[in-house]
C-alpha positions as CSV (number, residue, x, y, z in Angstrom):
1,M,21.8,29.8,-109.5
2,I,20.3,29.3,-106.6
3,T,18.3,25.5,-106.8
4,E,16.9,25.4,-103.1
5,F,14.9,27.9,-101.5
6,S,12.5,27.0,-98.4
7,H,8.8,27.0,-98.3
8,K,9.0,30.4,-96.5
9,Q,11.2,31.9,-99.3
10,L,9.1,30.4,-102.1
11,L,5.6,31.7,-100.5
12,A,8.0,35.1,-100.4
13,M,8.7,34.8,-104.0
14,K,5.1,33.8,-105.1
15,W,2.5,34.9,-102.9
16,W,1.0,37.3,-105.6
17,N,0.5,34.2,-108.1
18,M,-1.4,32.0,-105.6
19,R,-5.3,32.1,-105.2
20,S,-4.6,32.2,-101.4
21,Y,-2.9,35.2,-101.3
22,G,-3.2,36.6,-104.6
23,D,-5.7,39.4,-104.4
24,R,-3.5,41.0,-101.1
25,D,-2.3,44.3,-101.7
26,A,1.0,43.9,-99.5
27,I,3.5,41.4,-98.4
28,I,5.6,41.9,-95.1
29,C,8.5,39.9,-94.2
30,D,10.2,40.4,-90.7
31,G,12.5,38.4,-88.3
32,A,16.1,37.5,-88.0
33,V,19.1,38.6,-90.1
34,R,20.6,36.0,-92.7
35,S,17.0,34.3,-93.0
36,G,16.9,35.0,-96.7
37,K,13.9,37.0,-96.5
38,T,15.7,40.1,-98.7
39,L,16.8,37.8,-101.5
40,S,14.1,35.8,-102.0
41,M,11.2,38.6,-102.1
42,S,13.6,40.8,-104.4
43,L,13.5,38.0,-106.8
44,G,9.2,37.7,-106.4
45,F,9.1,41.4,-106.5
46,I,10.7,41.6,-110.0
47,F,9.2,38.2,-111.2
48,W,5.5,39.9,-110.3
49,A,6.1,43.0,-112.4
50,S,7.5,41.3,-115.2
51,K,4.5,39.3,-115.2
52,C,1.8,41.4,-114.5
53,F,3.4,44.8,-116.4
54,K,4.7,45.8,-119.6
55,G,6.0,49.4,-119.9
56,S,5.4,50.1,-116.2
57,S,7.9,52.4,-113.7
58,F,8.7,50.4,-110.1
59,A,10.5,51.5,-107.0
60,M,12.7,49.6,-104.9
61,C,14.3,51.9,-101.7
62,G,16.7,51.2,-99.1
63,K,18.1,53.4,-96.4
64,T,20.9,54.7,-98.7
65,I,20.9,54.2,-102.5
66,T,24.4,52.8,-101.6
67,S,22.8,50.1,-98.8
68,L,20.1,49.2,-101.4
69,R,22.6,48.3,-104.3
70,R,25.0,46.3,-101.7
71,N,22.0,44.3,-99.9
72,V,19.8,43.5,-102.7
73,I,20.7,45.0,-106.3
74,T,24.3,43.7,-107.0
75,P,23.2,39.7,-105.3
76,M,20.3,40.1,-107.6
77,L,20.6,41.0,-110.8
78,P,23.2,38.2,-111.7
79,L,20.6,35.9,-110.8
80,L,18.3,37.6,-112.7
81,T,20.6,37.4,-116.2
82,E,20.3,33.9,-115.1
83,Y,16.9,33.5,-115.2
84,G,17.0,35.0,-118.5
85,Y,16.8,38.8,-118.0
86,I,18.2,41.3,-119.9
87,I,19.3,44.0,-117.3
88,N,20.2,47.6,-118.7
89,E,22.0,49.2,-115.8
90,K,22.2,53.2,-115.4
91,V,24.1,53.5,-112.5
92,S,24.7,57.0,-112.4
93,R,20.8,57.6,-113.0
94,N,19.7,55.2,-110.3
95,Y,17.4,52.7,-112.6
96,F,17.7,49.8,-114.4
97,D,15.8,48.6,-117.2
98,M,14.8,44.9,-117.3
99,T,13.3,42.6,-120.2
100,F,11.7,38.9,-120.1
101,L,10.1,37.5,-122.8
102,G,9.7,40.6,-124.6
103,S,8.3,42.9,-121.7
104,T,10.3,45.9,-120.4
105,N,9.9,47.5,-117.3
106,R,11.9,50.1,-115.5
107,V,12.9,50.4,-111.6
108,Y,14.3,53.2,-109.9
109,L,16.1,52.8,-107.2
110,F,15.8,55.5,-104.1
111,G,17.7,56.0,-100.7
112,G,15.3,57.3,-97.8
113,K,17.1,57.9,-94.9
114,D,15.4,60.9,-93.9
115,E,12.4,63.4,-93.9
116,G,13.5,65.4,-96.9
117,S,14.2,62.1,-99.0
118,A,10.1,62.1,-99.4
119,A,10.3,65.1,-102.4
120,L,12.6,62.6,-104.4
121,I,9.9,60.4,-104.9
122,Q,7.1,63.0,-105.1
123,G,5.2,63.4,-108.5
124,M,5.9,59.5,-109.7
125,T,3.6,57.1,-110.7
126,L,4.6,53.4,-109.9
127,S,3.4,50.3,-110.3
128,G,4.7,48.6,-107.2
129,V,7.5,49.4,-104.7
130,F,9.7,47.5,-102.8
131,F,11.1,48.6,-99.4
132,D,14.4,47.2,-98.0
133,E,14.7,47.5,-93.8
134,V,11.5,49.7,-94.2
135,A,11.7,49.8,-90.5
136,L,15.2,52.3,-91.0
137,M,12.9,54.9,-93.2
138,P,10.9,57.8,-91.7
139,R,7.5,57.2,-92.0
140,S,6.9,60.4,-94.4
141,F,8.9,58.6,-97.2
142,V,7.4,55.4,-96.9
143,E,3.8,57.0,-97.5
144,Q,4.8,59.2,-99.8
145,A,6.4,56.1,-101.9
146,L,2.8,54.2,-101.2
147,A,1.2,57.1,-102.2
148,R,3.0,56.7,-105.9
149,C,1.5,53.5,-106.4
150,S,-1.9,54.3,-107.8
151,V,-1.6,52.0,-111.4
152,S,-4.5,49.5,-111.2
153,G,-2.8,45.9,-109.8
154,S,0.1,47.8,-108.2
155,K,1.1,46.0,-104.5
156,M,3.4,47.0,-101.7
157,W,6.8,45.0,-100.9
158,F,8.2,45.3,-97.5
159,N,10.8,43.5,-95.7
160,C,13.1,44.6,-92.4
161,N,14.5,43.2,-88.9
162,P,12.3,44.3,-86.3
163,D,12.9,47.3,-83.9
164,N,11.2,48.9,-81.1
165,P,7.3,47.7,-80.6
166,S,6.3,51.5,-80.4
167,H,7.8,52.1,-84.0
168,W,5.5,53.2,-86.8
169,F,5.7,50.2,-88.9
170,Y,4.7,47.8,-85.9
171,N,1.6,50.0,-85.2
172,E,0.1,51.0,-88.3
173,W,1.2,48.2,-90.6
174,I,2.0,44.6,-88.7
175,K,-0.9,45.3,-86.2
176,K,-3.1,46.1,-88.9
177,L,-2.9,43.6,-91.4
178,K,-6.3,42.6,-91.9
179,Q,-7.2,46.6,-92.8
180,K,-4.0,46.8,-95.1
181,N,-4.4,44.0,-97.1
182,A,-1.7,42.8,-96.3
183,L,0.0,39.1,-95.9
184,Y,2.6,39.0,-93.0
185,L,5.3,36.3,-92.8
186,H,7.9,35.8,-89.7
187,F,11.2,34.5,-90.5
188,T,13.8,33.0,-88.6
189,M,17.6,31.7,-89.7
190,E,16.0,28.1,-90.1
191,D,13.8,29.3,-93.1
192,N,17.4,29.6,-94.8
193,P,18.2,26.5,-96.5
194,S,22.1,27.9,-97.4
195,L,23.1,28.6,-93.7
196,T,24.7,25.9,-91.8
197,K,24.0,25.0,-88.3
198,R,27.6,26.2,-87.4
199,V,27.2,29.9,-89.4
200,R,23.7,30.2,-87.6
201,E,25.5,29.8,-83.9
202,R,28.2,32.3,-85.1
203,Y,25.4,34.9,-85.7
204,E,23.6,33.6,-82.6
205,R,27.1,34.4,-80.5
206,M,27.2,38.1,-82.1
207,Y,24.7,39.4,-80.0
208,S,23.4,39.7,-76.8
209,G,20.6,41.6,-75.2
210,T,18.0,43.9,-77.2
211,F,20.1,42.9,-80.2
212,Y,19.9,39.0,-79.7
213,D,15.9,39.3,-79.4
214,R,15.4,41.6,-82.4
215,F,18.4,40.2,-84.6
216,V,18.6,36.0,-83.8
217,L,14.9,35.8,-82.5
218,G,13.1,38.6,-84.5
219,K,11.3,39.9,-81.9
220,W,9.5,43.6,-82.1
221,T,11.4,44.3,-78.5
222,A,11.7,47.3,-76.6
223,S,15.2,48.7,-75.4
224,Q,16.0,47.8,-71.3
225,G,18.6,48.1,-69.1
226,V,22.4,49.1,-69.9
227,V,22.7,49.4,-73.4
228,Y,25.9,47.2,-73.0
229,P,25.4,44.0,-71.0
230,M,27.8,42.3,-72.7
231,F,30.4,44.0,-71.4
232,S,32.3,41.9,-68.9
233,A,35.7,42.9,-67.1
234,E,37.1,39.8,-67.0
235,K,36.9,39.7,-71.1
236,H,37.5,43.5,-72.0
237,I,39.7,45.0,-69.2
238,F,44.0,44.5,-69.5
239,S,46.7,45.7,-67.8
240,G,50.6,46.0,-69.0
241,D,51.6,47.2,-72.6
242,I,50.6,46.6,-76.0
243,S,52.6,46.6,-78.4
244,C,50.6,48.7,-81.8
245,E,51.1,48.7,-85.2
246,R,48.3,51.2,-85.8
247,Y,46.9,54.1,-83.7
248,V,43.8,56.2,-83.8
249,I,42.6,58.8,-81.4
250,S,38.7,59.4,-81.1
251,C,37.2,62.6,-79.6
252,D,33.7,63.7,-78.0
253,Y,33.7,67.4,-76.7
254,G,32.4,69.2,-74.6
255,T,32.3,72.6,-73.1
256,V,29.6,72.8,-70.4
257,N,29.7,68.7,-70.9
258,P,32.7,66.5,-70.4
259,S,35.1,66.2,-73.3
260,S,36.1,62.7,-73.7
261,F,38.7,61.1,-75.9
262,G,40.2,57.6,-76.1
263,L,44.0,56.7,-77.6
264,W,43.4,53.3,-79.4
265,G,46.2,51.1,-80.5
266,L,45.4,48.3,-82.9
267,S,47.5,45.0,-82.4
268,G,46.6,41.1,-83.3
269,G,43.4,41.9,-85.1
270,V,41.9,44.0,-81.7
271,W,41.6,47.6,-81.3
272,Y,42.7,48.7,-77.4
273,R,41.9,51.8,-75.8
274,L,45.2,52.4,-74.3
275,R,44.9,55.8,-72.5
276,E,42.3,58.4,-72.3
277,Y,41.5,62.1,-71.3
278,Y,38.2,62.8,-69.9
279,Y,37.9,66.5,-68.6
280,D,34.3,67.2,-66.8
281,S,34.5,71.3,-66.2
282,R,31.7,70.4,-63.5
283,R,33.6,68.3,-61.9
284,E,37.2,70.9,-62.4
285,G,35.1,73.5,-61.8
286,S,36.7,75.6,-64.5
287,S,35.9,75.0,-68.2
288,R,39.4,74.8,-70.7
289,T,39.4,76.2,-74.2
290,D,40.2,74.7,-77.5
291,E,43.7,75.2,-77.4
292,E,43.5,73.9,-74.1
293,H,42.0,70.9,-75.3
294,Y,44.3,70.3,-78.4
295,S,47.5,70.1,-76.0
296,A,45.7,67.6,-73.7
297,L,44.9,65.6,-77.0
298,E,49.1,66.2,-78.3
299,E,49.8,65.0,-74.8
300,L,47.3,62.0,-75.0
301,A,49.4,60.8,-78.6
302,G,52.8,61.4,-77.2
303,D,55.3,60.6,-79.9
304,R,53.3,57.8,-81.7
305,A,52.4,58.4,-85.2
306,V,49.0,59.0,-85.0
307,E,47.2,58.3,-88.6
308,K,43.8,60.5,-87.7
309,V,41.6,61.9,-85.3
310,I,37.7,61.1,-85.3
311,V,35.9,64.4,-83.9
312,D,32.3,64.7,-82.8
313,P,31.1,66.7,-86.2
314,S,29.2,68.8,-84.2
315,A,32.6,70.3,-82.6
316,A,33.2,72.4,-85.7
317,S,35.8,74.8,-83.6
318,F,37.3,71.6,-82.4
319,I,38.1,70.3,-85.6
320,E,39.0,73.9,-87.1
321,C,41.6,73.8,-84.1
322,I,42.9,70.5,-85.0
323,R,43.6,71.4,-88.4
324,R,45.3,74.8,-87.7
325,H,47.7,72.8,-85.9
326,G,48.1,70.4,-89.1
327,K,49.9,67.6,-87.0
328,F,47.0,65.2,-87.2
329,P,44.6,64.7,-89.7
330,V,41.1,64.8,-88.4
331,A,37.8,62.9,-89.9
332,K,34.5,63.8,-88.9
333,A,32.8,61.0,-86.8
334,D,29.2,59.1,-88.3
335,N,27.1,60.4,-85.5
336,D,24.4,57.8,-86.2
337,V,23.6,56.6,-82.6
338,I,21.4,53.2,-83.2
339,S,23.6,52.4,-86.2
340,G,27.1,53.1,-83.7
341,I,25.6,51.4,-80.4
342,R,25.0,48.1,-82.3
343,Q,28.1,48.5,-83.9
344,V,29.8,48.5,-80.9
345,S,27.8,45.9,-79.4
346,T,29.3,43.6,-82.1
347,A,32.8,44.8,-81.7
348,L,32.2,43.8,-77.8
349,K,30.9,40.4,-78.3
350,Q,33.8,39.5,-80.7
351,G,36.6,40.8,-78.4
352,R,37.4,43.1,-81.2
353,I,37.9,45.9,-78.5
354,R,39.4,46.0,-75.0
355,F,40.2,48.7,-72.5
356,H,42.9,49.4,-70.4
357,E,42.6,49.0,-66.8
358,S,43.8,53.2,-66.4
359,C,40.9,54.1,-68.6
360,R,38.6,54.8,-65.6
361,D,36.1,56.8,-67.2
362,I,34.8,54.4,-70.0
363,I,34.7,51.8,-67.3
364,R,32.9,53.7,-65.3
365,E,30.5,54.6,-67.9
366,F,29.4,51.1,-69.3
367,S,27.8,50.0,-66.0
368,L,25.7,53.8,-66.0
369,Y,25.0,53.8,-69.9
370,C,21.3,52.7,-70.1
371,W,18.3,52.9,-72.7
372,N,15.9,55.4,-72.0
373,E,12.8,53.4,-71.1
374,R,10.2,56.3,-71.5
375,A,11.2,57.2,-74.7
376,G,8.9,55.0,-76.7
377,A,11.6,54.4,-79.0
378,D,15.3,53.5,-78.9
379,A,17.3,56.2,-77.5
380,P,20.0,55.8,-74.7
381,V,19.5,58.5,-71.4
382,K,21.6,61.2,-72.5
383,E,23.9,61.0,-69.3
384,N,27.5,59.2,-68.6
385,D,27.6,58.9,-72.0
386,H,31.0,61.0,-73.2
387,A,33.3,57.7,-73.5
388,M,30.3,56.3,-74.3
389,D,30.2,58.6,-77.6
390,D,33.5,58.7,-78.6
391,M,33.9,55.0,-78.5
392,R,31.2,54.7,-80.8
393,Y,32.8,57.6,-83.1
394,F,36.1,55.1,-83.3
395,V,33.9,51.6,-84.3
396,A,31.7,53.3,-87.0
397,D,34.9,54.9,-88.4
398,M,36.8,51.5,-88.4
399,V,33.6,50.2,-89.5
400,R,33.1,52.7,-92.5
401,S,37.2,52.5,-93.3
402,Q,37.5,48.8,-93.5
403,G,34.2,48.2,-95.8
404,G,32.5,46.4,-92.9
405,G,35.5,43.8,-92.7
406,E,36.5,41.4,-89.9
407,L,36.0,43.9,-87.4
408,I,32.3,44.5,-87.5
409,A,30.2,41.4,-89.4
410,L,26.9,43.5,-88.0
411,S,26.9,46.2,-91.2
412,V,26.4,43.4,-93.7
413,A,24.3,40.9,-91.4
414,R,20.9,41.0,-92.9
């Protein structure tokens, strides 16, 4: 059982039962990763629900149910059992019943990953709702969930890492705290007594630029300048040959736009971009067919045992072409742009990916790939991004296939 909480963590747990804040309708906790806001808030949410209601329904929401279970439910339930709760979890039906001191309530789990998610929660009657990483959820889902909280005494619980200052949640909730009757707590890593100084310094080394401002300093700040300011020729470019134990190819496919393929090899825990194929039809003066691109893919692979080819999910005809030839297993890439950029940023900071000096197009794009400062939200300029995209597909797939392992700590850094 956790025995030490900081003052701010205790406030996130007990605010609802305090004379100064008990009349608030909501609590918002934002700030740095690993600051302890999620665990303290989730425990507080359950304590409040058990103390104030009996036979009621509640909702706990994450971007996906998988991420909600990983980040909130799995760490929380054993602690609740230690506190004396009886938990009856129905994993296949996405809810759990909790009984404490004779009172039983039900908590439903929801994922708010896109605009269609709002329909999942529509029609329910809730006594309270908890949002983990609310800044990653669409406004329609959040507002539909809030509309379900019609029971007298219901309260709303929000946590998130900061995002762009034009984000709807920042403007509609954090900037309107008085109007929303909400308590606001800003967390830093120092608010988590379980983190040692050494661990805090490790997280500080993981990020730079915009992501450092958000995840370490906890600022709502706009993305500016190049997307990967941590890229360094001295640190990330190599020459000569590398002996590798695994090989993977990543592909960003284009017809009018350039096609970019990267051959990656794993050696000593580092993934090396050994060679690349980059074909710009405008630059070359002619387009290539799927079969011609496939021939280039085979040439890039050579006689290496390539375990899979990761392809832009929108390139349906090229994916089918690879499957038809039957030589390489093919996987559709994860095309979550911002999540992928975060993962690549961490891989670069950790020195987990490097690039051969012959890979001139990806090296060129590093200096040109910039944030779109006019977009009003996080978005890179859609130019000079084709090698950047195939690299992002590769890193995201390696994170997913390794379960967030040692390649990327960002996927589990909260």
